[in-house]
N, C-alpha and C positions, 0 to 999 in steps of 0.2 A: 504493500500500500504506500502511496505517496504521502509526504509529510502533511500536506494540507488536509487530506482525508483523515489521517490519524488524529489531527487536532480537532477535526469536526466530531469524531467519535469520542474523543477524550484525550487527555494529555499523553504524549509519547511515553512509552514505558522505557525507562533508563536501565541499561545493563549495569547492575550493581554487584555482580559476582556472588560470592557466598556470604555477604555481610548480613547480620541480623539487626536487632534493635540497637539504637544509639546508646552508648554509655558516655555521657557528656556530649561533646560536639562532633565526635567521630564514631562511625560504625566501622568495625573491622572483622576480618575473617580470612581464612586460608582456603584456597580452592584445591581441587584434586591434584593439581600439578605443583602444590606447595607455593603458589603465588600468594603473596600477602596483599589484600585489598584494604585500603584506607579511604573511606568515603566521608567527605565533609558534610555535616548536616547540622548547621549552626542552630543551637537550641533557641526556641522562641522567636524565630525569624523566618520569613519566606525567602530571604536571600542570605548567602554566605558572606561574611566579612572575616578578615584575618585579625583576630583580637589576641590579647595577651593569653587568655585561657585556651584559645585554639592552638597557639604555639606551644604552650606548656604541655597540653595533652599530646600534641604531635611529638614532642620531645620524648615522652614516655613510650609511644608506639615505635619510634625509631630506635630507642634503646633496646626494646624487645626484639626488633629486627636484627640489631647488631649481635644480640646474644643468641638468637636462633635464626640463622640466615635463611631467608626465603629464596625460591628460585627466581622470583621477580617481585617488584613492588609496583602496585597500581594505585594511583591517587586520582580520585575524581569527586564530583559533587552529587549529592542526592537531591538537590533542589532543581525543580523544573526551570526556575528563573535563570540558571546559568551556573558557571563554575564559582566565581567569587568576585564580589564588587570592589575589592580592595581592602585596605586597612580600616578597622573600626576607629574613626577619628574622634569619637565621643570622649575618649579619655585624654586627648591631647592637651586640653586646656589646663588640666591639673599637673601636667608634667613639667619638671625643670629640664633644662638642657642636659644635665648630668643623668637624671632619671631616664630620659628618652634614650640617651646613648647607651646606658646599661641594658635597657630592654632590647634595643636594636642588636647589641652584641650577642645577647642570648638567642635571639631569633636567627641571626647569621650563623651561629654555631649549629643550630638544628638543620638549616638548609645545607650548610657545608657537609654535614654528616649524611644527609640524603644523597648528595652528589658523590660522596666517597663510598657508598655501599658497593660491595663487589658484584651485586646482581644487577640486571637491567632494571632501570627505574622508568616508569611509564606514566605520563599524565594524560588523562582523557578530558578533553574540554568540549563542553557544549555551552552555547550562549557566550557570555562575556567572561574573560579572564583579565581583570584590570588590576593595576597597581601591585599590591602585595600578592594578590592571587596570581598574577602573571609571573611574579618573581618566584613563587613556589613552583609553578610549571617549568620555569627556566632551570631550576635546580635538578630537574629530571633529565634522563638521557634522551627520552622520546616524548614528543607531544603529538597525540592523536586527536584530531579535531573532527567534529561532526558539522554538516552544513549549517551555516548561520553562526558558527563560532567566531569570536573576535578577540583580539589581544590589544592592550594599550596601557599607557602610563599617563593617567590624568593628573598626576601629582602637581604638575606645573599650575593647574587650575586652583590649587590650594596653597600656592606660594612655596612649593617644595619641589624636590626631585626624587627619583626612586631611592629608597633607603634600605631595601633588603637584598642588595646585590645586583639590581637591575643595571646599574651604571657600568658594571664590568662584565656581567654575563651576556647581556644582549649584544654589545659590540663585539664580543668574542664569538658570537654565534652567526651573525649576519653582517652584511656590509656596514661598517662602523658609521658611515655618514647616514645611512638609512636608520640605524639604531638611534643616533643622536637626534635626528629629525623627529622620530617618534617621541622621544623624551622631552625635547625642547618645545614641541607644539601640542602634545597631548593627543595627537591624531591616532585613530584606531586602525589596526590592520584587520580587515575582514577576511573571511575564510580564504578566498582565492588569492588575495595578496599575501596573506600569512603563509600560504603554501609556496608561492613563488619566491618569497623572501627567504624561506628556510626556517621560519618560526615553527610552522607545523610540518612534521615529517610525513604525515599521511592525513587524508581527509576521507572519511567513510561515513555512510549512513549509520544511524544508531543500531540497526539490526546486524551490522557487520563489525561492531566494536569488539566483541569477544574474539573474533578471528584476527583482527588487527593487533590486539594485545598479544595473542599467541605468536603472531609473526614477529612482533618487536622482541618478544622474549627470546625467540629463536634466532635473532639477528638477521631476519629476512626483510627488514625495512632499512633502507639506506639512511644513515644519519647525516645531517648537515655538517659540513666541515668548513673551516675558515678558508676563504678564497685569497687570491693574490692581493686584493685591496686591503683585506684585514692585515695581512703580513706587512704591507707597505706602511700602515699606520703604527707599526711598532717602532718606527723611527721618529725621533723627536721633531725633526724638521718638517716632516709630512703632517704631523698632527698640529704643529704650530701654524702652518699655512692654512690648514682647514679650519682651525680654531679662530683665526682672524676673520675668515669669511663668515663663519657662523656668528661671531659677535656682531658684525656689521648688520647682517640680516635680522638678528634677534633684537638689536637696539631699535630698529625701525618699528617693530611691532610690540616689543615689550621692553621699554627703556629700563636700564639697570636701576635708575633712581627709584622707580616704582615697582619693578619686578626683579628682585635680586636672584631668584632661584635659577632661572635658565642660565644666567651668567656664571653663577657658582658651578653649575654642571659643566659648562665649557671649560672653566678653569681646572676642574678635577680631571677631565679627560685629557686636556693638554699636558698637565703636569704629571699625571700618574697612569696614562693610558697604556704604558708598556710594563706596568708593575701591578699585578692583581692585588697582592697583599697591601701595598701602599694605597691603592685605589679603594679597597674595602675599608680600611681605617679612615681614610679621608672622607669617604661617602657618609659614614656614620657620624663623624664630627660635624660635617657640613649640614646634614639633615637636622641634627639636634640644634644647631645655631639658627637655622632658618625657621624652626618652630617658634622661636622667640621674636621674630620680626613682626612689625605691625602689618606688613603686607600679608603674611601668612595668617595671622589672627583674623584680619578682615576678610580674607578669601574663605577661610573656614567658616566665618560667620555667614557669608553668602551661601555656602553649601547648606547650612542649616535653614536659612531663609527659603532656599529652594525646596527643602524637605517639608517645610510648613505649608508651602503652596501645594505640593503633591498631596499632603494629608488632607487639605481642603477639597481635593478632587477625588477622594476615595468614596466608595459606595456604589450602589446599583442605580444606574440612571433610568432603567426601564425603556431605553430608546433603541429600537431595532432599525427603524426606517427613518431616514432623513430626507427631506425635500429642500433643495436649495433653489431660490428664485434669483436668477441673474447669473450668467456664465461669463462675466467679465473676469479680470485678473484675480480679484478677491474671491468671488464666488467659485471660480474654477478650482482654486487651491483649497478653499474650505471643503468643497465636495471631495476632492482627491484625498485629503488627509482623512476624512471620515471613512471613505471606502477602504483605504489602506489599513485602517484600524478595525475593519470588520463590520462596519455599518452598511446596510443596504441604502444606496443613495440614488435618488432621481434628481436630475438637474434640468431646470426649465429656463427658457429664455425666449423672447419674442422673435429673435433671429436664429437661424440654424447654423450659420458660420461659427459663432462663438462656441456652440456646443461641440463641434468637431475639434476646434482648437483646445477646448477644455480637456478632451480625452487625450490629446497629444501632450498637454501640460501634465496630466496625471501620470502618463508613461515616463516622462522625464523625471518627475519627483520620485517615482518608484526606483528608477536607476540611481538617482542621487542618494537614496536611502539604502542602497545595496540589497534590494529585494531580489530573490531568486526568480528564475523564469516562471515557475508555477505560482509563486506568491504574487508576482506582477499580473499574471493572467487572472488570478482570482480577484485581485483588487479591481482590475478593469472590468471584470464581469459584474462586480457589485455596483459599478458606476454606470447608470443608465441615462443617456440623453432623453429628455422628456419635454419636447416642444409644446405639447398640448396640455401639460400639467396633470396627467392622469395620476401621478404619484401623490398629489395633495391629499386625496381621500384616504390614503393608507399611512401617511407619515405620522410618526410620533412627535417629530420635531420639524418645524418649518423655519428655515433660515432665509430671511430676505437680505439679499446682497446687491440691491439695485443701486443706481446712482444716488449720490448724497444730496437729494432734493426732497424736501418735506412733502411737497404736493405729489410727487411720483410715489413715494412710499405710502402715503395715506390712500392714494387711489388703489394701490396693490392690496392694502389691508382690507379696504372696503369690499374689494372684489372677492375676498376669501370667505366672506360670511356665508355659512351654509355649506361650505366645501370641505371643511376640516373634520377629522374624526373626533369623537368625544375625548376630552382630556389632552388633546394635542397642544403642544407648546408652540407659540409663535415668537420668534425673536428677530430683531433688526440688527444688522451689522452696521452701526453708525459710529462715526468718529467724533461727531460734534452736535448732532441734533438731540433734543430733549426726548428721553424715553417717555416721560409723562405726557408730553404734548402728542407724541405719536400714538400713545395708548388709546386716545379718544377714538381713533379709527379702527382699532383692533377688535376682532370678534369677541375676545374674552380678556379683559384687562388683568385679571388675576393670573392668567397664564401667558402674559406678555412681558418681555424683558429685552435687554440689549446684550448682545455678545460682540464686544469690540475686539476684533482680530487686528493684528498688525501685519503690515506688508514687508517681506513676503511671508505668508502664513506658514509655508513649509519650513521656514528657518527660525521664525520668532515664536517661542513657545508660550509667551504670556497671552492670556485673554482676559479682558475686563468683563466680568459678569455684572451687568448693570441692572440693579433691582429698582424698578419704579415704585412709586408710593402705593400702587395697587397690586404689585406683584406679590403673590403669596410665597410663604417660606418653602413650601414643597417644590414649587417651580424653580426657585433659586437653587435649592439643594440638588435637584435633578440636573440643572444646567452645569453646576460645578462638577458633578459626577460625570457628566457627558464630556466636559473638558478633560478630566482625568482619563476617561476611557479612550479618548482620541489623542492621548499623549501631550496634552496641553496643561499649562499651569494656570489655574483659575484664581483671579483676584476679585472677590466679591465686593462691589462698591455700590454707592447710591447714585441716583441721577443728579448730575451737576454739570454745568458747562465745561466741556472738555474732559469730564470725569476726573481721573487722577493724572494719567500720563500726558495727555495733550494739554491739560491745564498747566502743567509744569513746563512742557516743551515749547509752547507757543511764545511765551515771553523771551525765552532763550533765542529763538530764531528771529523774532521781531527786533530785539535789541541789537542783534548783529546787523540788521538792515539799517537801523538808526546810526550805528557806528560807520557803516559804509557811506551813508549820506553825509556824515561828518568828515569823510575823507580818509578813513582808515581802510587800507586795502583788505579785500576779502581773504587773501592768503594769510595776512597777519592775524586777522580775527580767528580763522580756523586753526592756525598754528597754536594760538594761545589756549584754545579749548582742548586741542589734542595733547598739549604738554601738561594740562591739568589732569588728563586721564580719560577724556571722552573718546569714544571710538572714532568719531569724525566731528569736524567742526560744524557750527550751526548753519553756515552758508551751504556747505556740501549737503548737509542733512535736508535743508529746505529743497534743494534740487532733487534729492533722492525721493523725498516724499511726493514731490510734484508741487510746483508753485501755485497751480490752480487750487489744489486741495488745501495747501497752507493758507492761501488767501481766504478761502471759504471758512476754514476753521477759525482764523483770526477774526474775521468779521462777525462770526457767530458768537465768539467769546466776548468781543467788544460790546455787542448789543446786550449780552446776557449778564455780565458780571457787574457787581456793584463796587469793584475796585478798579484802579487805574491800570491801563495797559500801555505798552509802547505804541506810538502812533504807527499806523500801517503805511509803509513806504510807497511813495508814488512810483518809484522804480519797479517795485513788485507788481503793482497794478498794470504798469506799462508793459512789462514782460508777459504777463498773462494775456493781455489784449493782443499782443503780437504772436501769441502761440509759442513763446519760448518758456516751456513749462518744466524744464529741468532734464533729468536723465531720460525720461520717456520720449522726449522729442529731440534729444541730442544736444540741446542747448538750453541753459537757464542763466544763472549767474556765472556758471562755468561752462566751458565747451567740453562735452562728454564724448566727443568723437574718438578720443584716444583712451577711453575707459575712465574709471573713477579717479578724480583728482586726488593727489596726495601732497597738499601744501606743506612746506617746511621753510617758513620765511625767516628772515633776519628780524629779530625782535628788538633791536637796539632803539628804534624810535617809536615803539609801541606805547600807547598811553599807559600810565602807571596803574590806572584803575580798570584796565581792559578785562582781565580775568574775572574780577569781582562783578563787573557790569554784566557779564555773561552768566555766571554761575549763581550769584545771589538771587536774581529774580526767580530762578527755579526753586531755590530753597524757600523763598518767601511764599511762592504758590503752594509748596508742600505744607507749610505751616497753615495756610488758609484751608486746604482740603481736610487737614486733620481737625482744625477748629470747627469746620462745618460737618464733621462726621462722615465725609465721603469715603475715606479709607477707614479700615477697622482700627489700625494703630500704626505707629511709626515703622515697625518691622514690616508689615504688609506693604506699606508705601515704598520703603527701601527696596523690597523684593520686586515690586511692580516696575520701578524705574530701572533697576538693573537688568531684569529679564526682558523688558520691552525695548529699552533704548541702549543697553550696554553701559549705563551710567557708571563711570570710574569704579569698577568693582573692588579694586585694591583699597579704596577708601571706605568700603562697607556700606555704601548707599548715601543718599543726600542728607537724611536726618542724622545718621550716624556720624557723618562728616561734620555736620553742624554742631553736634554735641561734643565731638572731639576737639573742634576748633574753639568752641565756647560760645554759648548762646549770647552772652553779653557782647562779645566781639562781633558776632554776626549782626545783632541789632544796631550796634554803634556804627558799623560800616554801612548798613543800609540807610541809617539816618544821615550819614555824611554824603552818600550818593544822592539821597533825596534833596539835600541842600544844593548839590552841584548840578543835578540833572532833572529834578522834578518829582512830582508826587507818585509816579509809578514805582519808586523805590521805597515808599513809606513802609516801615516794618509792620507786618500783619499783627493784629492783637493776639493771635494764637501763640506767638513766641513766649508770652508771659506764662502760658501753661506748660511750656517745655523747658523752662530754665531750671 
């Protein structure tokens, strides 16, 4: 049976050998060939993590193997979710650097002893082997992967680098530059790439795992051996040259001032890449030091913020069939993601051409997400173009993704009366219109809400679930669970102009245009924002969003808010009138014909208050939405801004940054800017509640 049929009938049965019930976090047993099976089954969790107790128990099992040598050692996971999600970082906060170093040394000893066992050691990987889980796999002689397996080192996203031997075991196994790229970027090697790189020695279907283990035990699977390139990097000069190139590329995307971990990794490899023992000691010491940096503390905070959003999306949504109205860029991606995640999707549009384009878009998203051929076929089978709207009568959830015009949306909603099934939820994908205003045209106000997706939907995980004043709690909960079921991070917010994210972003972009009107070059403005830590400057962002959309949202907020906003630039209006809308037309404030602009301007003559003029209006807007109760709390707001906009994650989010800098300093600076530039900088009254 093929994998997708097995999943339909039930979870794929994993080959776990002779193991019985778990004693602690591991199941163990010996098969008839005297092969020792150690199966990780983390207690009280649906996923495996590598924690102190997991390593301690593994130590005992390896000691037993050393005393009574098996014919082979097999390590794998009992969790359907995958092999291991990495280290359990919940205990990192309480560790001193010395405590962390001691714990790492103990873990290294266990992995070194696995590596030294005189019998073949075989790791079977299904799903993801990440971080410490990947390092455990690297300590084995063979890695057998099943389709869909993936390997990666995401530690850089936590302000760290691998700490359990990854820095020397992976470069010794595969092309060292490929290994360093994986560690420096956090990119994952999926099944096919893992096999071609030499990370996986074999890829087999689950039903053939036992046979592959026997082949590895008998030496019938060829192991990866270091190639010529690996030997070349044993010379200091070769590593030094490569390290210089790596530093340059890394500095462009992750400046050392803000992200020290990748630069520390390059230093380790350059200095100790030819000496495993020295590399091992240096890796441990460096990892322990990085744990104490503000960057790592803030990035670990971001990890837990992400977990809190995931928790908000847990539960049964009760949604099987989704109907999307509008097959434009947003509607097509919303439909594609739902179909990929297992929903039956009908997609309607008044034109047929966008429907065909939407199916092609879905196929590209499947490819980008590394879906297999059968998985792509199944996803596309679930996505049905529906020009006549037949799916409306069967849909549990109807998502309107038409153009951002209130009259058009209201006309659509009025036309749905009598066409929806009982208890169906209707949502609007609006970025600026009031959910409460639109609800007046909806068939059932209690089952009407907003789902504000961000473009591109396939890459930005955050979704604002906008609860109107009449939206009932059951609807809001089901929508949050729907976001979770489709791989999105739900932020439940209340109806307010711009909601949370756009309320904060619009002043940022408009202030940049005021600065341009004052004569500050756009490249200088964008460079200031990038050096603060934003993923792109406000002018580039405006072009990326679309100047027409930005203008519409700005006008909507200016009409709806009771606080002052930056004036809307005449230049912005002129460009929209001329059709210079940014990236989608090839020209906006920037010329996009050569791709995304990457400004890096000389800041010698930049205004002294430039960065604060860009960043503090965002913080002020955040204080406002907290005061108004639009966001649940400061943590949810920080998470929304980070996962929707990429807001300087190493700073922990806008409100975390404000508190770290000091609320009195923020309000004083805003008061100074108000005196210099006008009432739009007046500190929001909500700051008094945050001090």
